[in-house]
C-alpha positions as CSV (number, residue, x, y, z in Angstrom):
1,M,-35.8,187.0,-5.8
2,I,-36.3,188.9,-2.5
3,T,-34.3,192.0,-1.5
4,Q,-32.9,192.8,1.9
5,N,-35.6,195.3,2.8
6,K,-37.8,193.7,5.5
7,S,-37.6,193.3,9.3
8,I,-37.8,189.8,10.5
9,K,-39.6,191.0,13.6
10,Q,-42.4,192.6,11.5
11,S,-42.4,189.4,9.4
12,Y,-43.2,187.3,12.5
13,L,-46.2,189.5,13.3
14,E,-47.5,189.5,9.8
15,Y,-47.0,185.7,9.1
16,L,-48.6,184.6,12.4
17,N,-51.7,186.5,11.5
18,T,-52.3,184.6,8.2
19,I,-54.0,181.3,7.7
20,T,-50.9,179.9,5.9
21,G,-48.6,181.0,8.8
22,I,-50.9,179.4,11.4
23,R,-51.0,176.1,9.4
24,N,-47.3,175.9,8.8
25,Y,-46.6,176.6,12.5
26,T,-49.0,174.0,13.7
27,N,-47.7,171.4,11.2
28,F,-44.1,172.2,12.1
29,K,-44.7,171.9,15.9
30,T,-46.8,168.7,15.6
31,T,-44.1,166.9,13.5
32,L,-41.3,168.1,15.7
33,Y,-42.8,167.3,19.1
34,S,-45.6,164.8,18.1
35,P,-49.4,165.5,18.7
36,N,-48.8,164.9,22.4
37,D,-46.1,167.6,22.5
38,T,-43.0,166.0,24.0
39,L,-41.7,169.5,24.9
40,V,-44.3,169.8,27.5
41,Q,-43.0,166.7,29.2
42,E,-39.5,168.1,29.2
43,I,-40.6,171.3,30.8
44,I,-42.8,169.6,33.4
45,Q,-39.9,167.4,34.5
46,K,-37.8,170.4,35.2
47,L,-40.3,172.7,36.9
48,P,-39.4,173.8,40.4
49,H,-41.1,171.2,42.6
50,D,-41.7,173.4,45.5
51,F,-45.3,174.4,45.0
52,S,-46.3,173.3,48.5
53,A,-49.5,173.9,50.4
54,V,-47.6,176.4,52.6
55,T,-46.9,178.6,49.6
56,F,-50.5,178.7,48.4
57,E,-52.6,178.0,51.5
58,A,-54.0,181.5,51.5
59,S,-55.1,181.9,47.9
60,K,-54.5,178.5,46.4
61,R,-53.7,180.3,43.2
62,L,-50.6,180.0,41.1
63,K,-49.9,183.1,39.1
64,I,-48.5,182.5,35.6
65,C,-47.5,184.6,32.6
66,D,-47.0,183.0,29.2
67,I,-45.3,185.2,26.7
68,G,-45.7,184.3,23.0
69,G,-47.9,181.3,23.9
70,G,-48.9,180.4,20.3
71,D,-52.1,178.5,20.1
72,G,-52.1,178.0,23.9
73,N,-52.2,174.2,23.8
74,R,-48.8,173.9,25.4
75,M,-49.7,176.2,28.3
76,F,-53.1,174.5,28.8
77,K,-51.3,171.1,29.2
78,I,-48.9,172.6,31.7
79,I,-51.7,174.1,33.7
80,Q,-53.5,170.8,33.7
81,Y,-50.5,169.2,35.2
82,L,-50.0,171.9,37.9
83,S,-53.6,171.8,38.9
84,K,-53.7,168.0,39.2
85,Q,-50.2,167.6,40.8
86,F,-50.5,170.3,43.4
87,D,-54.2,170.7,43.8
88,I,-54.1,174.4,43.0
89,N,-55.9,176.9,40.8
90,C,-54.0,179.1,38.3
91,Q,-54.3,182.7,37.2
92,L,-52.8,183.1,33.7
93,D,-51.9,186.2,31.7
94,F,-51.5,184.9,28.1
95,I,-49.6,187.2,25.7
96,E,-49.6,186.4,22.0
97,Q,-49.2,188.7,18.9
98,S,-51.3,186.4,16.7
99,L,-55.1,187.2,16.8
100,P,-56.1,183.8,15.4
101,F,-54.1,182.0,18.1
102,C,-55.6,184.2,20.8
103,Q,-59.1,183.4,19.5
104,K,-58.3,179.7,19.5
105,F,-57.0,179.8,23.0
106,E,-60.0,181.8,24.2
107,N,-62.3,179.1,23.0
108,L,-60.2,176.5,24.8
109,C,-60.4,178.5,28.0
110,K,-64.2,178.8,27.8
111,S,-64.5,175.0,27.8
112,N,-62.2,174.7,30.8
113,K,-63.0,177.6,33.1
114,E,-62.3,175.6,36.2
115,L,-58.6,175.2,35.4
116,A,-57.5,178.9,35.4
117,E,-58.6,182.5,35.5
118,T,-57.3,183.7,32.2
119,R,-56.6,187.1,30.7
120,I,-55.6,187.1,27.0
121,H,-53.5,190.0,25.6
122,N,-53.3,190.2,21.8
123,D,-50.3,192.4,21.1
124,L,-46.5,192.6,21.1
125,F,-45.1,191.9,24.5
126,E,-43.2,195.2,24.4
127,K,-46.5,197.2,24.0
128,I,-48.5,195.5,26.7
129,I,-49.0,197.0,30.1
130,I,-48.7,194.0,32.4
131,P,-51.4,194.1,35.1
132,N,-49.5,191.9,37.5
133,Y,-45.8,192.0,38.4
134,C,-45.7,189.1,40.9
135,Y,-45.8,185.9,38.9
136,D,-44.8,182.6,40.3
137,L,-43.9,181.3,36.8
138,V,-43.1,183.2,33.6
139,F,-42.8,181.1,30.4
140,L,-41.2,182.0,27.1
141,I,-41.3,178.8,25.1
142,H,-39.7,179.3,21.6
143,S,-40.9,182.9,21.7
144,I,-37.9,185.2,22.2
145,F,-37.0,185.5,18.5
146,A,-39.0,188.7,17.8
147,F,-37.9,190.7,20.7
148,N,-36.6,194.1,19.7
149,D,-34.1,195.1,22.3
150,N,-33.0,195.0,25.9
151,F,-36.3,196.7,26.9
152,A,-38.1,193.4,26.5
153,L,-35.5,191.6,28.7
154,K,-35.8,194.2,31.5
155,K,-39.5,193.9,31.4
156,I,-39.3,190.1,31.6
157,L,-36.9,190.2,34.5
158,A,-39.4,192.4,36.4
159,L,-42.3,190.0,36.1
160,P,-41.6,187.3,38.8
161,N,-42.2,187.7,42.5
162,H,-39.4,187.2,45.0
163,S,-39.5,183.4,44.7
164,G,-40.8,183.2,41.1
165,T,-39.0,181.5,38.2
166,I,-38.6,182.5,34.5
167,I,-38.4,179.6,32.2
168,I,-37.1,180.2,28.7
169,V,-36.8,177.4,26.0
170,S,-35.1,177.8,22.7
171,N,-33.0,175.9,20.2
172,S,-29.3,175.8,21.1
173,P,-26.9,178.1,19.1
174,D,-25.3,175.1,17.4
175,S,-28.5,173.2,16.6
176,F,-29.9,172.0,13.3
177,L,-32.6,174.7,13.2
178,A,-30.2,177.4,14.3
179,G,-28.0,176.7,11.4
180,L,-30.9,176.6,9.0
181,K,-32.2,180.0,10.2
182,K,-28.8,181.6,9.7
183,I,-28.9,180.6,6.0
184,I,-32.5,181.7,5.6
185,D,-32.2,185.0,7.5
186,E,-29.5,186.5,5.2
187,Y,-32.0,188.7,3.4
188,Y,-33.5,190.4,6.4
189,I,-32.4,193.9,7.6
190,D,-32.3,192.7,11.2
191,F,-31.8,189.5,13.2
192,R,-33.8,187.1,15.4
193,Y,-33.1,187.5,19.1
194,E,-31.6,184.1,19.8
195,I,-30.7,182.3,23.0
196,D,-27.0,183.2,22.8
197,D,-28.0,186.9,22.5
198,L,-30.1,186.5,25.6
199,I,-27.3,184.8,27.5
200,K,-24.9,187.6,26.6
201,D,-27.4,190.2,27.9
202,L,-28.0,188.2,31.1
203,N,-24.2,188.0,31.7
204,K,-23.8,191.7,31.1
205,Q,-26.3,192.4,33.9
206,N,-24.9,189.7,36.2
207,I,-28.2,187.9,36.2
208,N,-28.0,184.4,37.7
209,Y,-29.5,181.5,35.8
210,H,-29.0,177.8,35.2
211,S,-29.4,175.9,32.0
212,Y,-30.6,172.5,30.9
213,F,-29.8,170.9,27.6
214,F,-31.8,168.3,25.9
215,E,-32.4,166.7,22.4
216,T,-35.6,166.5,20.4
217,K,-35.5,163.7,17.8
218,W,-38.1,163.1,15.1
219,S,-38.4,161.4,11.7
220,V,-40.4,161.8,8.6
221,N,-41.4,158.9,6.2
222,M,-40.1,159.1,2.7
223,D,-43.5,159.6,1.1
224,E,-44.1,162.6,3.4
225,E,-40.6,164.0,3.3
226,Q,-41.1,166.7,0.6
227,L,-44.3,167.9,2.2
228,Y,-42.6,168.2,5.6
229,L,-39.5,169.9,4.2
230,S,-41.7,172.4,2.5
231,T,-43.4,173.1,5.8
232,I,-40.2,173.6,7.7
233,K,-38.7,175.8,5.0
234,N,-41.8,178.0,4.8
235,W,-42.2,178.2,8.5
236,L,-38.6,179.2,9.2
237,S,-38.5,181.6,6.3
238,L,-41.9,183.0,7.4
239,G,-43.4,182.3,4.0
240,R,-40.6,183.7,1.9
241,Y,-38.9,180.5,0.9
242,T,-40.2,180.4,-2.7
243,S,-38.9,184.0,-3.2
244,L,-35.3,183.0,-2.4
245,S,-32.9,182.6,-5.2
246,N,-32.2,179.2,-6.7
247,E,-28.7,179.3,-5.2
248,K,-30.0,180.0,-1.7
249,Q,-32.6,177.2,-2.0
250,Q,-29.9,174.8,-3.1
251,E,-27.8,175.9,-0.1
252,I,-30.7,175.1,2.2
253,D,-31.3,171.7,0.6
254,E,-27.6,170.8,0.9
255,Y,-27.6,171.9,4.6
256,I,-30.5,169.6,5.3
257,Q,-28.9,166.7,3.5
258,Q,-25.6,167.2,5.5
259,N,-27.2,167.6,8.9
260,T,-29.8,164.8,8.8
261,K,-29.7,161.1,8.3
262,Y,-31.6,158.9,5.9
263,L,-32.3,155.4,7.3
264,D,-34.9,152.7,6.7
265,G,-37.1,154.9,4.5
266,Q,-37.1,157.8,6.9
267,R,-35.4,161.2,7.2
268,H,-34.1,161.5,10.8
269,F,-33.6,164.8,12.6
270,V,-32.0,165.8,15.9
271,E,-32.5,169.2,17.4
272,N,-30.4,170.4,20.4
273,E,-32.5,172.6,22.7
274,I,-31.8,174.6,25.9
275,A,-34.0,175.7,28.8
276,L,-32.9,178.6,31.0
277,F,-34.2,179.0,34.5
278,I,-34.0,182.4,36.2
279,P,-33.1,182.4,39.0
């Protein structure tokens, strides 16, 4: 049984630099959003559609910062869309704490140099000295959880230019995964920085934003159910699931049973998500 003696922020850093952590994250994301990544489509549909020739006629370059970009596949697809839709080049600062993910994205960039001028920063966002504080788009896609304090938020708010937009995507406070994380996180000495924490901090600072809610639905076949549930448990617990007590594991299993539906040989999941746009 594990004891309450570890930081969840430190656990994120450690787990995302292991082969097991990378594999569980990738499997989790692929099952949730499909190999084509439906979340990218949700984001693209809600992007500010004012990237006109007037805005970029001088440089023809859209400046983007992606914080906690994971393996980079998601940002790569977004840049592909922007480049094709608006006939512009992109300049990207890609920030990720996982060295394996940074290496993977670097290889992807080398094969597609024409899409974006890319700088990859392998470290915690709080520690990085940002070389450019005039971004048109700043993305945080399921990546706010490990932020330490308000310092990170202040740093994020300083990133866009006068007409830039910050786009933050996370699970809603009342969602399936949010409830599951609350059960799993009981043994940590600190907490994940969730979207409701962010909203409270934005309201305290009188920062304007608007929100967009959407659902992500997915299902798992009966013969793959146990393998997938193992993946989701181990990813959300950052590799600590098997160290939980039998009682805690049973509580997690009961929660999953109560908050999913079993129909026609498949386990069906629904996740409520939220996207914040600042301003």
